[in-house]
Each structure stands twice: as C-alpha cells, then as structure tokens.
TISE-365752 format. One line per 10 residues: number of its first residue (from 1); their letters; for each residue x, z, y of N, C-alpha, C. Coordinates in nm, 4 decimals. Layout:
NUM> A> X Z Y X Z Y X Z Y  ...
END
This chain:
1> MATLHNLDLP> -2.5512 -8.3783 -1.5858 -2.6702 -8.3377 -1.6220 -2.7717 -8.4621 -1.5650  -2.8462 -8.4917 -1.6566 -2.9656 -8.5958 -1.6156 -3.0796 -8.5459 -1.5355  -3.1282 -8.6093 -1.4527 -3.2500 -8.5671 -1.3684 -3.3649 -8.6555 -1.3944  -3.4716 -8.5754 -1.4148 -3.5995 -8.6344 -1.4537 -3.6994 -8.6299 -1.3157  -3.7246 -8.7455 -1.2582 -3.8065 -8.7609 -1.1463 -3.9678 -8.8124 -1.1796  -4.0438 -8.7754 -1.0904 -4.1751 -8.8184 -1.0853 -4.2417 -8.8084 -1.2150  -4.2408 -8.6707 -1.2568 -4.3249 -8.6380 -1.3874 -4.4559 -8.5877 -1.3369  -4.5580 -8.6789 -1.3853 -4.6877 -8.6364 -1.3510 -4.7481 -8.5520 -1.4690  -4.7638 -8.4237 -1.4211 -4.8319 -8.3446 -1.5105 -4.9747 -8.2938 -1.4780  -5.0659 -8.2762 -1.5633 -5.2062 -8.2620 -1.5364 -5.2157 -8.1060 -1.4818
11> DDLYEQLQEL> -5.2838 -8.0908 -1.3941 -5.2980 -7.9494 -1.3162 -5.3104 -7.8477 -1.4167  -5.3846 -7.8584 -1.5104 -5.3948 -7.7398 -1.6054 -5.2620 -7.7083 -1.6815  -5.1909 -7.8025 -1.7139 -5.0755 -7.7961 -1.7944 -4.9704 -7.7352 -1.7042  -4.9542 -7.7746 -1.5654 -4.8751 -7.7267 -1.4739 -4.9068 -7.5742 -1.4394  -5.0196 -7.5507 -1.4341 -5.0499 -7.3994 -1.4171 -4.9946 -7.3294 -1.5435  -5.0179 -7.3589 -1.6544 -4.9895 -7.3003 -1.7788 -4.8317 -7.2680 -1.7777  -4.7640 -7.3845 -1.7268 -4.5990 -7.3964 -1.7099 -4.5719 -7.2954 -1.6241  -4.6491 -7.2775 -1.4944 -4.5989 -7.2025 -1.3829 -4.6349 -7.0592 -1.4501  -4.7421 -7.0105 -1.5102 -4.7752 -6.8850 -1.5772 -4.6575 -6.8386 -1.6649  -4.6270 -6.9251 -1.7334 -4.5247 -6.8903 -1.8490 -4.3942 -6.8622 -1.7675
21> ATAQESSINA> -4.3407 -6.9501 -1.6800 -4.2361 -6.9250 -1.6087 -4.2336 -6.7943 -1.5324  -4.3554 -6.7613 -1.4748 -4.3679 -6.6396 -1.4162 -4.3524 -6.5157 -1.5011  -4.4155 -6.5303 -1.6232 -4.4160 -6.4193 -1.7004 -4.2683 -6.3899 -1.7608  -4.1896 -6.5146 -1.7758 -4.0467 -6.4816 -1.8286 -3.9506 -6.4702 -1.7142  -3.9898 -6.4654 -1.5917 -3.9105 -6.4422 -1.4915 -3.8144 -6.5686 -1.4671  -3.8498 -6.6888 -1.4894 -3.7600 -6.8075 -1.4756 -3.8238 -6.9090 -1.3762  -3.7589 -7.0100 -1.3512 -3.8084 -7.1291 -1.2795 -3.8993 -7.2241 -1.3702  -3.9681 -7.2937 -1.3047 -4.0689 -7.3957 -1.3994 -3.9574 -7.4860 -1.4566  -3.8551 -7.5352 -1.4079 -3.7672 -7.6085 -1.4431 -3.6841 -7.5609 -1.5640  -3.6450 -7.4417 -1.5454 -3.5758 -7.3559 -1.6653 -3.6712 -7.3625 -1.7801
31> QLITLLQTGL> -3.8083 -7.3088 -1.7597 -3.8883 -7.3096 -1.8539 -3.9419 -7.4251 -1.9137  -3.9370 -7.5484 -1.8448 -3.9697 -7.6807 -1.9106 -3.8357 -7.7185 -1.9901  -3.7254 -7.6880 -1.9497 -3.5971 -7.7223 -2.0392 -3.6116 -7.6669 -2.1592  -3.6536 -7.5177 -2.1578 -3.6433 -7.4121 -2.2850 -3.7612 -7.4699 -2.3670  -3.8689 -7.5180 -2.3213 -3.9916 -7.5741 -2.4154 -3.9441 -7.7063 -2.4854  -3.8806 -7.7797 -2.3902 -3.8331 -7.9289 -2.4556 -3.7155 -7.8966 -2.5567  -3.6395 -7.7963 -2.5398 -3.5219 -7.7752 -2.6367 -3.5937 -7.7181 -2.7546  -3.6894 -7.6313 -2.7631 -3.7688 -7.5587 -2.8543 -3.8368 -7.6945 -2.9372  -3.9190 -7.7724 -2.8752 -4.0013 -7.8620 -2.9354 -3.9025 -7.9556 -3.0040  -3.7823 -8.0084 -2.9438 -3.6998 -8.0985 -3.0208 -3.6479 -8.0476 -3.1410
41> SVVQEQRMVE> -3.6129 -7.9326 -3.1242 -3.5519 -7.8501 -3.2575 -3.6512 -7.8505 -3.3762  -3.7662 -7.8275 -3.3411 -3.8833 -7.8270 -3.4378 -3.8855 -7.9731 -3.4885  -3.8864 -8.0614 -3.3993 -3.8960 -8.2110 -3.4698 -3.7761 -8.2393 -3.5541  -3.6506 -8.1972 -3.5198 -3.5488 -8.2224 -3.5936 -3.5552 -8.1441 -3.7462  -3.6144 -8.0235 -3.7360 -3.6345 -7.9282 -3.8452 -3.7293 -8.0210 -3.9482  -3.8343 -8.0771 -3.8813 -3.9304 -8.1516 -3.9675 -3.8738 -8.2709 -4.0300  -3.7824 -8.3451 -3.9361 -3.7327 -8.4594 -4.0100 -3.6243 -8.4191 -4.1067  -3.5504 -8.2966 -4.1121 -3.4662 -8.2660 -4.2079 -3.5730 -8.2441 -4.3540  -3.6678 -8.1687 -4.3211 -3.7522 -8.1141 -4.4375 -3.8101 -8.2521 -4.4912  -3.8554 -8.3572 -4.4127 -3.9259 -8.4749 -4.4646 -3.7911 -8.5526 -4.5629
51> QRRQNVAKLF> -3.6797 -8.5538 -4.5072 -3.5551 -8.6076 -4.5773 -3.5304 -8.5333 -4.7091  -3.5586 -8.4045 -4.7050 -3.5380 -8.3283 -4.8340 -3.6378 -8.3720 -4.9292  -3.7624 -8.3856 -4.8988 -3.8694 -8.4091 -4.9766 -3.8491 -8.5442 -5.0469  -3.8322 -8.6276 -4.9529 -3.7911 -8.7761 -5.0089 -3.6788 -8.7562 -5.0975  -3.5816 -8.7021 -5.0781 -3.4686 -8.6999 -5.1899 -3.5088 -8.6441 -5.3094  -3.5930 -8.5248 -5.3018 -3.6387 -8.4649 -5.4218 -3.7407 -8.5568 -5.5037  -3.8099 -8.6232 -5.4325 -3.9096 -8.7366 -5.4778 -3.8001 -8.8552 -5.5606  -3.7211 -8.8677 -5.4968 -3.6156 -8.9677 -5.5381 -3.5660 -8.9244 -5.6807  -3.5060 -8.8085 -5.6668 -3.4375 -8.7476 -5.7760 -3.5239 -8.7363 -5.8946  -3.6402 -8.7023 -5.8682 -3.7736 -8.6826 -5.9638 -3.7793 -8.8022 -6.0375
61> EESRRPESRQ> -3.7899 -8.9079 -5.9673 -3.8153 -9.0605 -6.0275 -3.7000 -9.0945 -6.1082  -3.5938 -9.0740 -6.0560 -3.4542 -9.1041 -6.1198 -3.4558 -9.0314 -6.2616  -3.4970 -8.9048 -6.2669 -3.4675 -8.8197 -6.3740 -3.5898 -8.8624 -6.4769  -3.7056 -8.9505 -6.4268 -3.7884 -8.9879 -6.5456 -3.7564 -9.1123 -6.6172  -3.6659 -9.1875 -6.5487 -3.6255 -9.3053 -6.6304 -3.5381 -9.2786 -6.7447  -3.5706 -9.3430 -6.8685 -3.4939 -9.3073 -6.9743 -3.3457 -9.3267 -6.9877  -3.3154 -9.4324 -6.9042 -3.1529 -9.4555 -6.9037 -3.0823 -9.3341 -6.8382  -3.1447 -9.2621 -6.7518 -3.0677 -9.1512 -6.6736 -3.0728 -9.0392 -6.7574  -3.1362 -9.0323 -6.8706 -3.1113 -8.9119 -6.9460 -2.9852 -8.8917 -7.0363  -2.9333 -8.7829 -7.0494 -2.8271 -8.7750 -7.1285 -2.8496 -8.7767 -7.2825
71> TEIEWSYSTV> -2.7824 -8.8595 -7.3714 -2.8115 -8.8387 -7.4977 -2.7215 -8.7506 -7.5711  -2.6093 -8.7187 -7.5248 -2.4935 -8.6302 -7.5898 -2.4792 -8.5079 -7.4902  -2.5467 -8.3940 -7.5356 -2.5450 -8.2725 -7.4587 -2.4081 -8.1989 -7.5092  -2.3346 -8.1504 -7.4245 -2.2214 -8.0612 -7.4484 -2.2823 -7.9111 -7.4059  -2.2810 -7.8247 -7.5465 -2.3419 -7.7178 -7.5323 -2.2215 -7.6145 -7.4836  -2.2527 -7.5135 -7.4065 -2.1521 -7.4149 -7.3717 -2.0985 -7.3424 -7.4921  -1.9937 -7.2818 -7.4886 -1.9239 -7.2182 -7.5910 -2.0258 -7.0996 -7.6543  -2.0910 -7.0181 -7.5720 -2.1891 -6.9286 -7.6234 -2.3126 -6.9833 -7.6896  -2.3364 -7.1132 -7.6648 -2.4754 -7.1649 -7.7253 -2.4100 -7.2122 -7.8635  -2.2945 -7.2589 -7.8856 -2.2388 -7.2799 -8.0040 -2.2236 -7.1660 -8.0977
81> MIREDRAR> -2.1730 -7.0632 -8.0443 -2.1690 -6.9386 -8.1311 -2.3134 -6.8822 -8.1800  -2.4081 -6.8907 -8.0850 -2.5519 -6.8465 -8.1201 -2.5917 -6.9460 -8.2412  -2.5715 -7.0729 -8.2221 -2.6226 -7.1470 -8.3241 -2.5444 -7.1414 -8.4576  -2.4127 -7.1155 -8.4466 -2.3578 -7.0764 -8.5796 -2.4026 -6.9496 -8.6495  -2.4214 -6.8432 -8.5758 -2.4942 -6.7235 -8.6113 -2.6306 -6.7531 -8.6807  -2.7039 -6.8205 -8.6140 -2.8197 -6.8577 -8.6771 -2.8258 -6.9344 -8.8097  -2.6994 -7.0073 -8.8275 -2.7080 -7.1027 -8.9443 -2.6747 -7.0264 -9.0643  -2.5961 -6.9085 -9.0486 -2.5411 -6.8141 -9.1559 -2.6592 -6.7619 -9.2408
END
C-alpha cells in the first residue's frame, strides 16, 4: 500500500474530517480513504456518462446522414400480413 506524506490540509478542512471520523467511529486516515474512494467513483461515473453522451451524439449525427439510411426495409411477417389484409 502506498503512503502519502506531508499532506497540508487547511485547519477547517482537518476539523471537518476529524468530526466526520469521530461520528463514524473511525480514524481520520480511514475516513480520508473512504472519501477519496467515493470521490473517485463519482468521477469515474461522470466520465462514463460523458462517454455515453458522446456516443449518442455520434450515433445521432451518423443517423442523419443520407448514406446511413436503409433504403430497403425488411418488414416483419406480421407487418406483411397486416398490409395484405388492408389491401383486400
């Protein structure tokens, strides 16, 4: 496990961390690790959401191009039957 030394925290931030650790009945170190893990998971989730948005935007742009549209549509069997019924 890596060790992080000489981390200078503002006094008010350290006090908040200490209060949180006391409330959770854990050490400051354990509380700091938990907060970092939570923060990093949020950042990863935001990256995944952003990638999805970019993919959707890319797919949308591709679908708007005329060459990407299908000209021959293969209808399902039920659709063919309904059309035949309507033609009678």
